[in-house]
C-alpha positions as CSV (number, residue, x, y, z in Angstrom):
1,M,92.8,46.7,57.2
2,R,93.1,44.4,60.2
3,L,94.4,45.6,63.5
4,L,95.2,43.3,66.4
5,I,95.5,44.8,69.9
6,K,97.5,42.3,71.9
7,N,98.3,41.8,75.6
8,G,96.0,44.5,77.0
9,R,93.8,44.5,80.0
10,V,90.4,44.7,78.4
11,V,87.9,46.6,80.6
12,D,84.4,46.5,79.0
13,P,81.7,47.3,81.6
14,G,78.8,46.5,79.3
15,A,80.1,43.0,78.8
16,G,81.2,42.5,82.4
17,R,84.9,42.0,81.3
18,D,88.1,42.9,83.1
19,E,90.8,40.5,81.9
20,M,93.9,40.1,79.8
21,L,92.6,39.6,76.2
22,D,93.4,40.4,72.6
23,V,91.1,42.5,70.4
24,L,90.9,41.9,66.6
25,I,89.5,44.7,64.4
26,E,88.6,44.5,60.8
27,G,86.5,46.6,58.4
28,G,86.0,49.2,61.2
29,Q,84.4,46.8,63.5
30,I,85.4,44.6,66.5
31,V,85.4,41.0,65.1
32,E,86.9,39.0,68.0
33,V,87.9,39.5,71.7
34,A,89.7,36.4,73.1
35,P,93.0,35.3,74.6
36,A,96.0,34.7,72.3
37,I,94.4,35.6,68.9
38,E,96.7,34.6,66.0
39,R,98.2,37.6,64.2
40,G,97.6,36.4,60.6
41,E,97.9,39.4,58.3
42,A,96.9,42.0,60.9
43,R,99.0,45.0,62.1
44,V,99.8,44.3,65.7
45,L,99.5,47.0,68.4
46,D,101.1,45.8,71.7
47,A,99.1,47.0,74.6
48,S,101.2,45.4,77.3
49,G,100.7,47.2,80.6
50,L,97.8,49.3,79.1
51,V,94.0,49.3,79.6
52,V,91.9,48.7,76.5
53,A,88.4,50.2,76.8
54,P,85.4,51.1,74.6
55,G,85.8,54.5,73.0
56,F,85.1,57.4,75.3
57,I,82.1,59.6,74.4
58,D,81.8,63.2,75.5
59,M,78.2,64.2,75.7
60,H,78.9,67.9,76.2
61,V,81.2,69.8,73.9
62,H,81.0,73.3,72.5
63,A,82.7,72.9,69.1
64,R,81.8,76.5,68.1
65,E,81.3,75.8,64.4
66,P,79.5,77.4,62.6
67,G,80.1,81.0,63.4
68,Q,82.7,81.1,66.2
69,E,85.7,79.5,64.5
70,H,88.1,81.9,66.2
71,K,87.4,79.9,69.4
72,E,87.3,76.4,68.0
73,D,86.1,74.5,64.9
74,L,85.1,70.9,64.2
75,R,88.5,69.9,63.2
76,T,90.4,71.3,66.2
77,A,87.7,70.1,68.6
78,S,88.0,66.6,67.1
79,L,91.9,66.7,67.4
80,A,91.6,67.8,71.0
81,A,89.1,65.0,71.6
82,A,91.4,62.4,70.1
83,R,94.4,63.7,72.1
84,G,92.1,63.5,75.2
85,G,91.1,59.9,74.6
86,F,87.6,60.6,73.2
87,T,86.4,58.8,70.1
88,S,83.0,60.6,69.9
89,I,81.7,64.1,70.9
90,C,78.3,65.7,71.0
91,A,78.4,69.2,69.6
92,M,76.1,71.6,71.5
93,P,73.8,74.0,69.6
94,N,74.8,77.4,70.7
95,T,76.6,78.1,67.4
96,K,76.0,81.2,65.2
97,P,73.5,80.6,63.7
98,V,72.0,78.4,66.4
99,N,71.6,74.8,65.4
100,D,67.8,75.0,65.3
101,S,67.2,74.2,61.6
102,V,67.8,71.3,59.2
103,E,70.3,73.5,57.3
104,V,72.6,74.0,60.3
105,T,72.3,70.4,61.5
106,S,73.1,69.1,58.0
107,F,76.0,71.5,57.8
108,I,77.5,70.2,61.0
109,V,77.0,66.6,59.9
110,A,78.6,67.2,56.5
111,E,81.5,69.3,57.8
112,A,82.3,66.8,60.5
113,R,82.5,64.0,57.9
114,K,85.1,66.1,56.0
115,K,87.1,67.6,58.8
116,A,86.8,65.7,62.1
117,V,88.9,62.7,63.1
118,V,86.4,61.5,65.7
119,N,82.6,60.9,65.5
120,V,80.6,64.1,65.9
121,F,77.0,64.0,66.9
122,P,75.1,67.3,66.7
123,V,72.8,68.3,69.5
124,A,70.0,70.5,68.2
125,A,68.3,73.3,70.0
126,I,65.1,72.7,71.9
127,T,63.8,76.2,71.0
128,R,64.3,78.4,68.0
129,G,67.3,80.7,68.6
130,L,67.7,79.3,72.1
131,A,65.1,82.0,73.0
132,G,62.8,79.8,75.0
133,E,59.7,80.9,73.2
134,E,59.0,78.4,70.4
135,L,59.9,74.8,69.9
136,S,62.3,74.0,67.1
137,P,61.2,71.5,64.4
138,M,62.4,68.5,66.4
139,A,61.2,65.7,64.1
140,D,62.9,67.3,61.1
141,L,66.1,67.9,63.1
142,L,66.2,64.2,64.2
143,E,65.9,63.1,60.6
144,A,68.7,65.5,59.6
145,G,71.1,63.9,62.2
146,A,70.5,65.4,65.6
147,A,71.4,63.1,68.4
148,A,69.5,64.9,71.2
149,F,68.1,68.3,72.1
150,S,69.3,71.0,74.4
151,D,69.2,74.8,75.0
152,D,72.5,74.4,76.9
153,G,73.8,77.7,78.1
154,R,70.2,78.8,78.7
155,C,67.4,77.3,80.7
156,I,63.8,77.2,79.4
157,R,62.0,79.4,81.9
158,D,58.5,78.7,80.7
159,G,57.4,75.5,82.4
160,G,54.6,74.9,79.9
161,L,57.0,75.1,77.0
162,M,59.4,72.7,78.7
163,L,56.5,70.3,79.2
164,R,55.6,70.5,75.5
165,A,59.3,69.9,74.6
166,L,59.4,66.8,76.8
167,E,56.1,65.6,75.3
168,E,57.4,66.0,71.7
169,A,60.7,64.4,72.6
170,S,58.9,61.5,74.2
171,R,56.7,61.1,71.1
172,L,59.9,61.0,68.9
173,G,61.9,58.8,71.3
174,A,64.4,61.6,71.7
175,L,66.6,62.8,74.6
176,V,66.4,66.2,76.2
177,I,69.6,67.5,77.7
178,D,68.7,70.0,80.3
179,H,70.6,73.1,81.4
180,C,69.0,73.9,84.8
181,E,69.3,77.5,85.9
182,D,66.6,79.9,87.0
183,A,67.9,83.2,85.6
184,S,65.7,85.2,88.0
185,L,67.8,83.8,90.8
186,S,71.2,83.7,89.2
187,R,70.8,87.2,87.7
188,D,74.2,88.7,86.9
189,G,76.2,86.5,89.3
190,V,79.7,85.4,88.2
191,M,80.6,82.8,90.8
192,H,79.0,80.6,93.5
193,E,77.1,82.6,96.2
194,G,78.8,81.7,99.5
195,A,81.4,82.7,101.9
196,V,84.1,83.1,99.2
197,S,81.9,85.4,97.0
198,R,81.0,87.5,100.1
199,R,84.6,87.9,101.1
200,L,85.7,88.9,97.6
201,G,82.7,91.2,97.2
202,V,81.7,89.5,93.9
203,R,78.1,88.9,92.8
204,G,77.1,85.2,93.4
205,I,74.9,82.6,91.8
206,P,72.9,80.7,94.5
207,S,72.6,77.0,94.5
208,A,68.9,77.5,94.5
209,A,69.1,78.7,90.9
210,E,70.0,75.2,89.8
211,D,68.1,73.3,92.5
212,V,64.6,74.6,91.6
213,M,65.0,73.9,87.9
214,V,66.2,70.4,88.4
215,A,63.3,69.7,90.8
216,R,60.8,71.2,88.3
217,D,62.1,69.3,85.3
218,V,62.2,65.9,86.9
219,I,58.6,66.4,88.0
220,L,57.7,67.3,84.4
221,A,59.6,64.3,83.0
222,A,57.7,62.1,85.4
223,A,54.4,63.5,84.3
224,V,54.9,62.9,80.6
225,P,56.8,60.5,81.0
226,A,60.0,61.4,79.1
227,R,63.7,61.0,79.2
228,V,65.7,63.9,80.6
229,H,69.4,64.2,81.1
230,I,70.6,66.8,83.6
231,A,73.7,68.6,82.3
232,H,76.7,69.6,84.5
233,V,75.1,68.9,87.9
234,S,76.9,71.1,90.5
235,T,75.0,71.2,93.7
236,G,74.1,68.9,96.5
237,G,70.4,69.9,96.1
238,A,70.4,68.9,92.5
239,V,72.0,65.6,93.4
240,D,69.2,65.0,96.0
241,A,66.5,65.8,93.4
242,V,68.0,63.4,90.8
243,R,68.4,60.7,93.5
244,A,64.8,61.0,94.6
245,A,63.5,61.0,91.0
246,K,65.4,57.8,90.2
247,L,64.0,56.1,93.2
248,K,60.5,56.9,91.9
249,G,61.3,55.5,88.5
250,V,61.7,58.8,86.6
251,R,63.7,58.3,83.4
252,V,66.4,60.9,84.5
253,T,70.1,60.7,84.0
254,A,72.8,63.2,85.0
255,E,76.4,64.2,84.2
256,A,79.1,65.8,86.2
257,T,82.2,67.6,84.9
258,P,85.9,67.2,86.0
259,H,86.1,70.8,87.3
260,H,83.0,70.4,89.5
261,L,84.4,67.2,90.9
262,V,87.9,68.4,91.8
263,L,87.6,72.1,92.3
264,S,85.6,74.3,94.7
265,D,84.9,78.0,94.9
266,A,88.0,78.3,97.1
267,A,90.0,78.1,93.8
268,L,88.5,81.5,92.9
269,A,90.4,83.4,95.6
270,G,92.6,85.0,93.0
271,L,89.7,85.7,90.6
272,D,91.4,83.9,87.7
273,P,89.0,83.9,84.7
274,N,90.2,80.4,83.8
275,F,88.2,79.2,86.8
276,K,85.0,81.0,85.8
277,V,82.4,78.6,84.6
278,N,78.6,78.2,84.5
279,P,77.3,76.6,86.7
280,P,80.0,78.0,88.9
281,L,82.5,76.0,91.0
282,R,80.5,75.3,94.2
283,G,81.3,74.9,97.9
284,P,83.3,72.0,99.3
285,E,80.1,70.4,100.5
286,D,78.8,70.3,97.0
287,V,82.0,68.6,95.7
288,R,81.6,66.0,98.4
289,A,77.9,65.4,97.4
290,L,78.9,65.0,93.7
291,R,81.6,62.5,94.6
292,T,79.2,60.5,96.7
293,A,76.7,60.5,93.9
294,L,79.3,59.1,91.5
295,A,80.0,56.2,93.8
296,E,76.3,55.5,94.3
297,G,75.4,55.6,90.6
298,V,73.2,58.7,91.0
299,I,75.3,60.5,88.4
300,D,75.6,58.4,85.2
301,V,78.1,60.2,83.0
302,L,81.3,62.2,83.1
303,A,81.3,65.0,80.5
304,T,83.7,67.9,79.9
305,D,81.4,70.8,79.0
306,H,84.4,71.8,76.8
307,A,83.8,75.6,76.3
308,P,86.7,77.1,74.5
309,H,87.3,80.9,74.3
310,A,89.8,83.1,72.6
311,P,92.6,84.3,74.9
312,E,91.6,87.9,74.6
313,E,88.1,87.1,75.8
314,K,89.3,85.4,78.9
315,A,91.8,88.3,79.5
316,A,88.9,90.8,79.9
317,G,88.9,90.5,83.7
318,F,87.0,88.1,85.9
319,E,83.6,90.0,85.9
320,R,83.6,90.5,82.1
321,A,85.2,87.3,80.9
322,P,82.9,84.6,79.5
323,F,82.1,81.5,81.4
324,G,83.8,78.3,80.3
325,I,86.7,75.8,80.6
326,D,88.6,74.0,77.9
327,G,88.2,70.4,78.9
328,L,88.7,67.8,76.2
329,E,92.5,67.3,76.7
330,T,92.5,67.4,80.5
331,A,89.5,65.4,81.6
332,V,90.8,61.9,81.4
333,P,94.1,62.5,83.3
334,V,92.4,64.7,85.9
335,L,89.7,62.2,86.6
336,L,92.1,59.2,86.6
337,D,94.4,60.9,89.1
338,R,91.8,62.5,91.4
339,L,88.9,60.0,91.2
340,V,90.4,56.6,90.3
341,S,93.8,56.8,92.0
342,G,92.0,58.7,94.8
343,K,89.6,55.7,95.2
344,V,86.5,57.7,94.8
345,I,85.4,55.3,92.0
346,G,86.9,52.2,90.5
347,L,88.4,51.9,87.1
348,G,85.4,50.0,85.7
349,R,83.0,52.6,86.9
350,F,85.1,55.3,85.4
351,I,85.2,53.6,82.0
352,E,81.4,53.0,82.2
353,M,80.7,56.6,82.8
354,L,82.7,57.7,79.8
355,S,81.7,55.0,77.3
356,T,78.9,52.5,78.1
357,A,76.6,54.9,79.9
358,P,76.7,57.8,77.4
359,A,76.3,55.3,74.5
360,R,73.2,53.9,76.2
361,I,71.7,57.3,77.1
362,L,72.2,58.6,73.5
363,G,71.0,55.4,71.9
364,L,74.2,54.7,70.1
365,A,73.7,51.0,69.7
366,N,77.1,50.2,68.1
367,K,79.2,52.2,70.5
368,G,80.3,52.0,74.1
369,S,81.2,48.3,73.8
370,L,84.0,46.0,72.6
371,L,81.7,43.1,71.7
372,P,82.0,41.6,68.2
373,G,80.0,43.7,65.8
374,A,80.5,47.0,67.7
375,D,82.2,49.9,66.0
376,A,85.9,49.7,66.4
377,D,86.2,52.8,68.6
378,V,88.7,52.1,71.3
379,T,90.4,54.2,74.1
380,I,93.7,52.8,75.4
381,L,94.8,54.1,78.8
382,D,98.2,54.1,80.5
383,L,97.4,54.2,84.2
384,Q,101.1,54.8,85.2
385,A,102.0,57.5,82.8
386,E,102.8,60.9,84.3
387,T,100.8,63.6,82.5
388,V,101.9,67.3,82.9
389,V,99.2,69.6,81.6
390,D,100.8,72.1,79.2
391,V,98.5,74.5,77.3
392,R,101.2,75.1,74.8
393,R,100.7,71.6,73.5
394,F,96.9,71.7,73.2
395,A,95.3,70.7,69.9
396,S,92.4,73.0,70.8
397,K,92.5,76.6,69.6
398,S,91.8,77.7,73.2
399,R,93.9,77.7,76.4
400,N,91.3,78.5,79.0
401,T,92.0,75.7,81.6
402,P,92.5,75.9,85.3
403,F,94.7,72.8,85.2
404,D,97.8,74.2,83.4
405,G,100.9,72.8,85.1
406,W,99.1,70.1,87.0
407,R,101.1,66.8,87.4
408,L,98.7,63.9,87.1
409,R,99.0,60.1,87.1
410,G,97.4,58.3,84.2
411,G,96.0,59.4,80.8
412,P,95.1,58.3,77.3
413,A,97.8,56.5,75.4
414,I,96.1,55.6,72.1
415,T,92.8,56.6,70.5
416,I,91.3,54.5,67.8
417,V,88.3,55.5,65.7
418,G,86.7,53.1,63.2
419,G,89.7,50.8,63.4
420,R,92.2,53.7,62.6
421,V,94.8,54.9,65.1
422,I,94.2,58.7,65.2
423,Y,96.2,59.5,68.4
424,P,99.1,59.5,68.5
425,G,99.3,60.2,64.8
């Protein structure tokens, strides 16, 4: 099937393009990008007034399957991704059982092929059972289809074990995605430690819990050397450590989430569990530091940390409710409205952080680009559309978002995977 996208503003950061062009797709690949391509026998999709970008990739998604399908599964996560403008997602390993074996990795790969409408790349556990005691069989997991390694949700406390993990990943040419949290400092905290937590009388998680682990792990990555990607950066101190490491040539990259970029701990005044996330919403000064780091290029990627939970779990009260925000369907409009329209970053940088950069970091050679020969994964944006967040319309099984009811400017209009229009569908 041939699909011709006509009259769109093509923004492809990897190719240095931002101009009015047509895009011709055939056989699941981009075959031509040029002005005024003749229709021939192709189906025409008119993108007048819209932005045509490489397919967005979310490096940080908790799809919950296997074992927690009451919260989410591979199909509903993929439908939520498509509705949110994402053509690919990376599925984190804190499933039940944990994705620390060839059997679980292979299961996710096979089930995604059957159920998912977007590309699903499993992220396997660094350590068996996420226990931080013994390395998983990383070589075997890569061969089975793992795209990277992470103990996300838990930090590897043993520095020697983290060093060995980085050494093995370096030997294999693999990426380590790093959840940085010193549990001896965060303890049983449930929100950011600061003026708001003290006023509310709620146990806090200090910024130092993140800062010390980011500092440790960029030092270890430099010593190996190895590639390390810092997940969900939330503090100014972590930003400073990443910036300093990059200046020294350390192979470190970092991501930030929409909620850490647009919300601070002030939003927790009412102790709404939908604002409870780990790492927690930080102070206003941390939000400013993250936004500066975006503009400077210190933070490379925008990722959702999509963490769906069943409604009854979030209804357990603030202290008992699990951490996590449902992010796939809100990320693009929230970021377009608050960062792009807000002139924190330009449109090209925004698209780069959601497509070109994650493809490069993950080593997905045929994604993150609209060059001929690339996979025909395309995200089409309407920068003028008014989006009203309505949890009742979510494709996700979960509803735990702090953005319900927000009115936002801009959002995904069309999502194309492998040359097929999957949203709207």
